[in-house]
C-alpha positions as protocol buffer text, in pm:
chain_id: "A"
residue {
  index: 1
  type: MET
  ca { x: 9 y: 7 z: 19 }
}
residue {
  index: 2
  type: TYR
  ca { x: 120 y: 351 z: -101 }
}
residue {
  index: 3
  type: THR
  ca { x: -34 y: 707 z: 21 }
}
residue {
  index: 4
  type: PHE
  ca { x: 61 y: 1055 z: 30 }
}
residue {
  index: 5
  type: ASP
  ca { x: -193 y: 1364 z: 199 }
}
residue {
  index: 6
  type: GLY
  ca { x: -320 y: 1630 z: -3 }
}
residue {
  index: 7
  type: ARG
  ca { x: -518 y: 1891 z: 13 }
}
residue {
  index: 8
  type: ILE
  ca { x: -810 y: 2028 z: -263 }
}
residue {
  index: 9
  type: ARG
  ca { x: -645 y: 2309 z: -434 }
}
residue {
  index: 10
  type: TYR
  ca { x: -918 y: 2585 z: -607 }
}
residue {
  index: 11
  type: SER
  ca { x: -733 y: 2493 z: -935 }
}
residue {
  index: 12
  type: GLU
  ca { x: -861 y: 2153 z: -929 }
}
residue {
  index: 13
  type: THR
  ca { x: -1193 y: 2208 z: -850 }
}
residue {
  index: 14
  type: ASP
  ca { x: -1532 y: 2321 z: -1057 }
}
residue {
  index: 15
  type: SER
  ca { x: -1784 y: 2611 z: -1034 }
}
residue {
  index: 16
  type: ASP
  ca { x: -1992 y: 2468 z: -763 }
}
residue {
  index: 17
  type: GLY
  ca { x: -1587 y: 2423 z: -545 }
}
residue {
  index: 18
  type: LYS
  ca { x: -1590 y: 2087 z: -565 }
}
residue {
  index: 19
  type: LEU
  ca { x: -1308 y: 1861 z: -733 }
}
residue {
  index: 20
  type: THR
  ca { x: -1348 y: 1769 z: -1072 }
}
residue {
  index: 21
  type: LEU
  ca { x: -1311 y: 1406 z: -1233 }
}
residue {
  index: 22
  type: ALA
  ca { x: -1034 y: 1507 z: -1428 }
}
residue {
  index: 23
  type: SER
  ca { x: -844 y: 1633 z: -1099 }
}
residue {
  index: 24
  type: LEU
  ca { x: -954 y: 1314 z: -946 }
}
residue {
  index: 25
  type: ILE
  ca { x: -773 y: 1124 z: -1216 }
}
residue {
  index: 26
  type: ASN
  ca { x: -483 y: 1331 z: -1174 }
}
residue {
  index: 27
  type: TYR
  ca { x: -452 y: 1232 z: -766 }
}
residue {
  index: 28
  type: PHE
  ca { x: -458 y: 883 z: -882 }
}
residue {
  index: 29
  type: GLN
  ca { x: -187 y: 916 z: -1139 }
}
residue {
  index: 30
  type: ASP
  ca { x: 25 y: 1137 z: -953 }
}
residue {
  index: 31
  type: CYS
  ca { x: 13 y: 847 z: -665 }
}
residue {
  index: 32
  type: SER
  ca { x: 92 y: 565 z: -930 }
}
residue {
  index: 33
  type: THR
  ca { x: 384 y: 763 z: -1028 }
}
residue {
  index: 34
  type: PHE
  ca { x: 473 y: 867 z: -696 }
}
residue {
  index: 35
  type: HIS
  ca { x: 503 y: 498 z: -587 }
}
residue {
  index: 36
  type: SER
  ca { x: 702 y: 388 z: -889 }
}
residue {
  index: 37
  type: GLU
  ca { x: 984 y: 657 z: -827 }
}
residue {
  index: 38
  type: ASP
  ca { x: 1002 y: 597 z: -444 }
}
residue {
  index: 39
  type: VAL
  ca { x: 1046 y: 202 z: -543 }
}
residue {
  index: 40
  type: GLY
  ca { x: 1280 y: 283 z: -827 }
}
residue {
  index: 41
  type: LEU
  ca { x: 1049 y: 161 z: -1072 }
}
residue {
  index: 42
  type: GLY
  ca { x: 971 y: 528 z: -1199 }
}
residue {
  index: 43
  type: ILE
  ca { x: 1031 y: 710 z: -1547 }
}
residue {
  index: 44
  type: ARG
  ca { x: 1401 y: 655 z: -1533 }
}
residue {
  index: 45
  type: TYR
  ca { x: 1392 y: 266 z: -1487 }
}
residue {
  index: 46
  type: LEU
  ca { x: 1144 y: 218 z: -1750 }
}
residue {
  index: 47
  type: THR
  ca { x: 1312 y: 476 z: -2031 }
}
residue {
  index: 48
  type: GLU
  ca { x: 1658 y: 301 z: -1954 }
}
residue {
  index: 49
  type: SER
  ca { x: 1494 y: -13 z: -1978 }
}
residue {
  index: 50
  type: GLY
  ca { x: 1272 y: 50 z: -2316 }
}
residue {
  index: 51
  type: LEU
  ca { x: 963 y: -12 z: -2140 }
}
residue {
  index: 52
  type: VAL
  ca { x: 640 y: 174 z: -2096 }
}
residue {
  index: 53
  type: TRP
  ca { x: 284 y: 114 z: -1857 }
}
residue {
  index: 54
  type: VAL
  ca { x: -4 y: 216 z: -2058 }
}
residue {
  index: 55
  type: LEU
  ca { x: -328 y: 219 z: -1897 }
}
residue {
  index: 56
  type: SER
  ca { x: -587 y: -42 z: -2075 }
}
residue {
  index: 57
  type: SER
  ca { x: -884 y: 18 z: -1839 }
}
residue {
  index: 58
  type: TRP
  ca { x: -1017 y: 290 z: -1581 }
}
residue {
  index: 59
  type: GLN
  ca { x: -1340 y: 195 z: -1363 }
}
residue {
  index: 60
  type: ILE
  ca { x: -1372 y: 530 z: -1085 }
}
residue {
  index: 61
  type: VAL
  ca { x: -1648 y: 561 z: -852 }
}
residue {
  index: 62
  type: VAL
  ca { x: -1723 y: 835 z: -713 }
}
residue {
  index: 63
  type: GLU
  ca { x: -1891 y: 841 z: -329 }
}
residue {
  index: 64
  type: ARG
  ca { x: -1837 y: 1237 z: -262 }
}
residue {
  index: 65
  type: TYR
  ca { x: -1704 y: 1501 z: -472 }
}
residue {
  index: 66
  type: PRO
  ca { x: -1433 y: 1681 z: -142 }
}
residue {
  index: 67
  type: ALA
  ca { x: -1415 y: 2062 z: -134 }
}
residue {
  index: 68
  type: LEU
  ca { x: -1193 y: 2329 z: -207 }
}
residue {
  index: 69
  type: GLY
  ca { x: -908 y: 2331 z: 72 }
}
residue {
  index: 70
  type: GLU
  ca { x: -1041 y: 1964 z: 211 }
}
residue {
  index: 71
  type: HIS
  ca { x: -736 y: 1710 z: 388 }
}
residue {
  index: 72
  type: VAL
  ca { x: -735 y: 1397 z: 159 }
}
residue {
  index: 73
  type: THR
  ca { x: -522 y: 1094 z: 154 }
}
residue {
  index: 74
  type: VAL
  ca { x: -521 y: 933 z: -162 }
}
residue {
  index: 75
  type: GLY
  ca { x: -361 y: 545 z: -193 }
}
residue {
  index: 76
  type: THR
  ca { x: -260 y: 304 z: -449 }
}
residue {
  index: 77
  type: GLN
  ca { x: -220 y: -101 z: -421 }
}
residue {
  index: 78
  type: PRO
  ca { x: -102 y: -328 z: -730 }
}
residue {
  index: 79
  type: TYR
  ca { x: -327 y: -624 z: -652 }
}
residue {
  index: 80
  type: ASP
  ca { x: -198 y: -884 z: -962 }
}
residue {
  index: 81
  type: MET
  ca { x: 51 y: -913 z: -1163 }
}
residue {
  index: 82
  type: LYS
  ca { x: 84 y: -1186 z: -1419 }
}
residue {
  index: 83
  type: GLY
  ca { x: 246 y: -1187 z: -1813 }
}
residue {
  index: 84
  type: PHE
  ca { x: 261 y: -880 z: -1945 }
}
residue {
  index: 85
  type: LEU
  ca { x: -84 y: -719 z: -1728 }
}
residue {
  index: 86
  type: GLY
  ca { x: -62 y: -534 z: -1381 }
}
residue {
  index: 87
  type: TYR
  ca { x: -386 y: -475 z: -1152 }
}
residue {
  index: 88
  type: ARG
  ca { x: -415 y: -191 z: -943 }
}
residue {
  index: 89
  type: ASN
  ca { x: -623 y: -12 z: -679 }
}
residue {
  index: 90
  type: PHE
  ca { x: -662 y: 344 z: -581 }
}
residue {
  index: 91
  type: TRP
  ca { x: -832 y: 528 z: -361 }
}
residue {
  index: 92
  type: MET
  ca { x: -917 y: 878 z: -191 }
}
residue {
  index: 93
  type: GLN
  ca { x: -1034 y: 928 z: 180 }
}
residue {
  index: 94
  type: ASP
  ca { x: -1137 y: 1219 z: 400 }
}
residue {
  index: 95
  type: GLU
  ca { x: -981 y: 1315 z: 726 }
}
residue {
  index: 96
  type: GLU
  ca { x: -1205 y: 1072 z: 894 }
}
residue {
  index: 97
  type: GLY
  ca { x: -1082 y: 777 z: 659 }
}
residue {
  index: 98
  type: ARG
  ca { x: -1380 y: 751 z: 476 }
}
residue {
  index: 99
  type: TYR
  ca { x: -1392 y: 705 z: 127 }
}
residue {
  index: 100
  type: LEU
  ca { x: -1455 y: 970 z: -132 }
}
residue {
  index: 101
  type: ALA
  ca { x: -1351 y: 722 z: -437 }
}
residue {
  index: 102
  type: ARG
  ca { x: -1261 y: 398 z: -528 }
}
residue {
  index: 103
  type: ALA
  ca { x: -1086 y: 242 z: -876 }
}
residue {
  index: 104
  type: ASN
  ca { x: -972 y: -50 z: -1046 }
}
residue {
  index: 105
  type: SER
  ca { x: -717 y: -4 z: -1335 }
}
residue {
  index: 106
  type: LEU
  ca { x: -540 y: -254 z: -1561 }
}
residue {
  index: 107
  type: TRP
  ca { x: -241 y: -181 z: -1674 }
}
residue {
  index: 108
  type: SER
  ca { x: 8 y: -310 z: -1994 }
}
residue {
  index: 109
  type: LEU
  ca { x: 370 y: -307 z: -2007 }
}
residue {
  index: 110
  type: LEU
  ca { x: 487 y: -238 z: -2357 }
}
residue {
  index: 111
  type: HIS
  ca { x: 828 y: -251 z: -2518 }
}
residue {
  index: 112
  type: THR
  ca { x: 888 y: 127 z: -2617 }
}
residue {
  index: 113
  type: GLU
  ca { x: 1045 y: 61 z: -2952 }
}
residue {
  index: 114
  type: THR
  ca { x: 812 y: -243 z: -3054 }
}
residue {
  index: 115
  type: GLY
  ca { x: 501 y: -146 z: -2891 }
}
residue {
  index: 116
  type: LYS
  ca { x: 468 y: -533 z: -2837 }
}
residue {
  index: 117
  type: PRO
  ca { x: 364 y: -619 z: -2478 }
}
residue {
  index: 118
  type: ALA
  ca { x: 656 y: -688 z: -2230 }
}
residue {
  index: 119
  type: ASN
  ca { x: 677 y: -981 z: -1979 }
}
residue {
  index: 120
  type: ILE
  ca { x: 653 y: -819 z: -1637 }
}
residue {
  index: 121
  type: PRO
  ca { x: 1038 y: -825 z: -1481 }
}
residue {
  index: 122
  type: GLU
  ca { x: 1130 y: -1039 z: -1211 }
}
residue {
  index: 123
  type: GLY
  ca { x: 1123 y: -878 z: -871 }
}
residue {
  index: 124
  type: MET
  ca { x: 911 y: -582 z: -1029 }
}
residue {
  index: 125
  type: ALA
  ca { x: 622 y: -726 z: -790 }
}
residue {
  index: 126
  type: GLN
  ca { x: 841 y: -783 z: -554 }
}
residue {
  index: 127
  type: GLY
  ca { x: 928 y: -404 z: -575 }
}
residue {
  index: 128
  type: TYR
  ca { x: 600 y: -280 z: -606 }
}
residue {
  index: 129
  type: GLY
  ca { x: 433 y: -510 z: -298 }
}
residue {
  index: 130
  type: ILE
  ca { x: 134 y: -698 z: -392 }
}
residue {
  index: 131
  type: GLY
  ca { x: -168 y: -674 z: -158 }
}
residue {
  index: 132
  type: PRO
  ca { x: -527 y: -749 z: -133 }
}
residue {
  index: 133
  type: LYS
  ca { x: -793 y: -595 z: -359 }
}
residue {
  index: 134
  type: ILE
  ca { x: -1007 y: -316 z: -188 }
}
residue {
  index: 135
  type: GLU
  ca { x: -1355 y: -343 z: -160 }
}
residue {
  index: 136
  type: MET
  ca { x: -1547 y: -230 z: -396 }
}
residue {
  index: 137
  type: GLU
  ca { x: -1803 y: -359 z: -698 }
}
residue {
  index: 138
  type: TYR
  ca { x: -1641 y: -456 z: -972 }
}
residue {
  index: 139
  type: ALA
  ca { x: -1746 y: -370 z: -1301 }
}
residue {
  index: 140
  type: PRO
  ca { x: -1684 y: -557 z: -1612 }
}
residue {
  index: 141
  type: ARG
  ca { x: -1385 y: -392 z: -1878 }
}
residue {
  index: 142
  type: LYS
  ca { x: -1613 y: -411 z: -2187 }
}
residue {
  index: 143
  type: ILE
  ca { x: -1802 y: -121 z: -2265 }
}
residue {
  index: 144
  type: ALA
  ca { x: -2097 y: -182 z: -2425 }
}
residue {
  index: 145
  type: VAL
  ca { x: -2169 y: 92 z: -2713 }
}
residue {
  index: 146
  type: PRO
  ca { x: -2511 y: 198 z: -2806 }
}
residue {
  index: 147
  type: GLY
  ca { x: -2558 y: 210 z: -3195 }
}
residue {
  index: 148
  type: ASP
  ca { x: -2778 y: 538 z: -3197 }
}
residue {
  index: 149
  type: GLY
  ca { x: -2406 y: 721 z: -3100 }
}
residue {
  index: 150
  type: ILE
  ca { x: -2402 y: 1128 z: -3306 }
}
residue {
  index: 151
  type: ARG
  ca { x: -2083 y: 1206 z: -3419 }
}
residue {
  index: 152
  type: GLN
  ca { x: -1937 y: 1537 z: -3354 }
}
residue {
  index: 153
  type: ASP
  ca { x: -1656 y: 1798 z: -3434 }
}
residue {
  index: 154
  type: ALA
  ca { x: -1328 y: 1632 z: -3502 }
}
residue {
  index: 155
  type: ILE
  ca { x: -1041 y: 1708 z: -3210 }
}
residue {
  index: 156
  type: THR
  ca { x: -647 y: 1765 z: -3320 }
}
residue {
  index: 157
  type: VAL
  ca { x: -432 y: 1629 z: -3105 }
}
residue {
  index: 158
  type: ARG
  ca { x: -194 y: 1923 z: -2938 }
}
residue {
  index: 159
  type: LYS
  ca { x: 106 y: 1891 z: -2740 }
}
residue {
  index: 160
  type: TYR
  ca { x: -95 y: 1975 z: -2424 }
}
residue {
  index: 161
  type: HIS
  ca { x: -252 y: 1680 z: -2450 }
}
residue {
  index: 162
  type: LEU
  ca { x: 55 y: 1460 z: -2463 }
}
residue {
  index: 163
  type: ASP
  ca { x: 277 y: 1319 z: -2145 }
}
residue {
  index: 164
  type: THR
  ca { x: 578 y: 1202 z: -2080 }
}
residue {
  index: 165
  type: ASN
  ca { x: 514 y: 898 z: -2315 }
}
residue {
  index: 166
  type: HIS
  ca { x: 477 y: 1172 z: -2588 }
}
residue {
  index: 167
  type: HIS
  ca { x: 61 y: 1009 z: -2635 }
}
residue {
  index: 168
  type: VAL
  ca { x: -207 y: 1123 z: -2544 }
}
residue {
  index: 169
  type: ASN
  ca { x: -224 y: 1118 z: -2148 }
}
residue {
  index: 170
  type: ASN
  ca { x: -503 y: 846 z: -1984 }
}
residue {
  index: 171
  type: GLN
  ca { x: -710 y: 1220 z: -1810 }
}
residue {
  index: 172
  type: GLN
  ca { x: -681 y: 1354 z: -2112 }
}
residue {
  index: 173
  type: PHE
  ca { x: -883 y: 1115 z: -2302 }
}
residue {
  index: 174
  type: VAL
  ca { x: -1136 y: 1162 z: -2073 }
}
residue {
  index: 175
  type: ASN
  ca { x: -1161 y: 1537 z: -2046 }
}
residue {
  index: 176
  type: MET
  ca { x: -1202 y: 1517 z: -2433 }
}
residue {
  index: 177
  type: ALA
  ca { x: -1514 y: 1267 z: -2351 }
}
residue {
  index: 178
  type: ALA
  ca { x: -1661 y: 1445 z: -2050 }
}
residue {
  index: 179
  type: ALA
  ca { x: -1692 y: 1778 z: -2267 }
}
residue {
  index: 180
  type: TYR
  ca { x: -1989 y: 1602 z: -2429 }
}
residue {
  index: 181
  type: LEU
  ca { x: -2179 y: 1585 z: -2074 }
}
residue {
  index: 182
  type: PRO
  ca { x: -2447 y: 1785 z: -2018 }
}
residue {
  index: 183
  type: GLU
  ca { x: -2382 y: 2082 z: -1802 }
}
residue {
  index: 184
  type: ASP
  ca { x: -2591 y: 1955 z: -1461 }
}
residue {
  index: 185
  type: PHE
  ca { x: -2452 y: 1559 z: -1516 }
}
residue {
  index: 186
  type: ARG
  ca { x: -2240 y: 1505 z: -1212 }
}
residue {
  index: 187
  type: VAL
  ca { x: -2037 y: 1178 z: -1253 }
}
residue {
  index: 188
  type: ARG
  ca { x: -2096 y: 857 z: -1031 }
}
residue {
  index: 189
  type: GLN
  ca { x: -1900 y: 610 z: -1212 }
}
residue {
  index: 190
  type: LEU
  ca { x: -1600 y: 665 z: -1470 }
}
residue {
  index: 191
  type: ARG
  ca { x: -1534 y: 327 z: -1706 }
}
residue {
  index: 192
  type: ALA
  ca { x: -1314 y: 377 z: -1968 }
}
residue {
  index: 193
  type: GLU
  ca { x: -1160 y: 146 z: -2228 }
}
residue {
  index: 194
  type: TYR
  ca { x: -830 y: 227 z: -2366 }
}
residue {
  index: 195
  type: LYS
  ca { x: -780 y: 55 z: -2717 }
}
residue {
  index: 196
  type: ARG
  ca { x: -499 y: 235 z: -2890 }
}
residue {
  index: 197
  type: GLN
  ca { x: -259 y: 506 z: -2808 }
}
residue {
  index: 198
  type: ALA
  ca { x: -291 y: 892 z: -3007 }
}
residue {
  index: 199
  type: PHE
  ca { x: -16 y: 1085 z: -3096 }
}
residue {
  index: 200
  type: LEU
  ca { x: 64 y: 1462 z: -3189 }
}
residue {
  index: 201
  type: ASP
  ca { x: -152 y: 1529 z: -3444 }
}
residue {
  index: 202
  type: ASP
  ca { x: -394 y: 1207 z: -3481 }
}
residue {
  index: 203
  type: VAL
  ca { x: -745 y: 1313 z: -3543 }
}
residue {
  index: 204
  type: LEU
  ca { x: -997 y: 1196 z: -3336 }
}
residue {
  index: 205
  type: VAL
  ca { x: -1395 y: 1185 z: -3399 }
}
residue {
  index: 206
  type: PRO
  ca { x: -1624 y: 1192 z: -3133 }
}
residue {
  index: 207
  type: CYS
  ca { x: -1919 y: 973 z: -3093 }
}
residue {
  index: 208
  type: VAL
  ca { x: -2209 y: 1028 z: -2836 }
}
residue {
  index: 209
  type: ALA
  ca { x: -2479 y: 826 z: -2734 }
}
residue {
  index: 210
  type: ARG
  ca { x: -2707 y: 812 z: -2419 }
}
residue {
  index: 211
  type: GLU
  ca { x: -2926 y: 564 z: -2234 }
}
residue {
  index: 212
  type: GLY
  ca { x: -3076 y: 702 z: -1958 }
}
residue {
  index: 213
  type: GLU
  ca { x: -2818 y: 855 z: -1720 }
}
residue {
  index: 214
  type: ARG
  ca { x: -2529 y: 637 z: -1898 }
}
residue {
  index: 215
  type: ILE
  ca { x: -2354 y: 851 z: -2158 }
}
residue {
  index: 216
  type: VAL
  ca { x: -2117 y: 661 z: -2367 }
}
residue {
  index: 217
  type: VAL
  ca { x: -1843 y: 856 z: -2560 }
}
residue {
  index: 218
  type: SER
  ca { x: -1632 y: 689 z: -2824 }
}
residue {
  index: 219
  type: LEU
  ca { x: -1317 y: 880 z: -2971 }
}
residue {
  index: 220
  type: THR
  ca { x: -1259 y: 717 z: -3319 }
}
residue {
  index: 221
  type: ASP
  ca { x: -1006 y: 804 z: -3596 }
}
residue {
  index: 222
  type: PRO
  ca { x: -1175 y: 934 z: -3943 }
}
residue {
  index: 223
  type: ALA
  ca { x: -1223 y: 524 z: -4044 }
}
residue {
  index: 224
  type: GLY
  ca { x: -1384 y: 438 z: -3716 }
}
residue {
  index: 225
  type: ALA
  ca { x: -1110 y: 274 z: -3565 }
}
residue {
  index: 226
  type: VAL
  ca { x: -1148 y: 315 z: -3206 }
}
residue {
  index: 227
  type: TYR
  ca { x: -897 y: 488 z: -2966 }
}
residue {
  index: 228
  type: VAL
  ca { x: -1097 y: 449 z: -2655 }
}
residue {
  index: 229
  type: VAL
  ca { x: -1467 y: 416 z: -2504 }
}
residue {
  index: 230
  type: ALA
  ca { x: -1555 y: 621 z: -2220 }
}
residue {
  index: 231
  type: GLU
  ca { x: -1898 y: 542 z: -1970 }
}
residue {
  index: 232
  type: PHE
  ca { x: -2065 y: 784 z: -1737 }
}
residue {
  index: 233
  type: GLN
  ca { x: -2320 y: 731 z: -1491 }
}
residue {
  index: 234
  type: GLY
  ca { x: -2446 y: 970 z: -1377 }
}
residue {
  index: 235
  type: ILE
  ca { x: -2547 y: 1027 z: -974 }
}
residue {
  index: 236
  type: GLY
  ca { x: -2874 y: 819 z: -887 }
}
residue {
  index: 237
  type: VAL
  ca { x: -2816 y: 543 z: -1085 }
}
């Protein structure tokens, strides 16, 4: 188990003074990055080894969005590693230890030169420390996409969408998809299924479908090949 303490900043909040979903994802990503750096398995290690972790799926369940100034604890724990796959939980808790959000994620370890799967090196699981899965309602990784989606204007990948791996950051994908949510839509659960990496100048075509309080946004290339599918479920579902 790895944790760090934080405080909700003004720059992380929405017009209601509550933490945004994008900022919550950033907390989780930062937590796993800090964990990797602190155990010697961070960016430098991966770069020198010719490896990269790529997120394959997210499931994030929000109990409550914390408000500006709240003190929080953010944690993460890998619970399994096999082949080229890594399974990792995340959570955010308030000062009383109550869960604000919980998450499950699946990661793929790839060779940077070929983009092909790489077996997890011996000792990596020991370096991270494998723990038990946290208690939450685990959803399937695959997302059913409604067939009546409406295509939106294309998005061109810019430099600010990229991270240190030079591809579109996971949170940036979600941010693009979340732009099509109604103004009053409060996300209770996010599921995201990542199928392809996107790079500078790639063109993404959003397709938006709604079933009740479930909104699914697919980001594809102009020919229809999918980069990511994001499913947002609203509060009360």
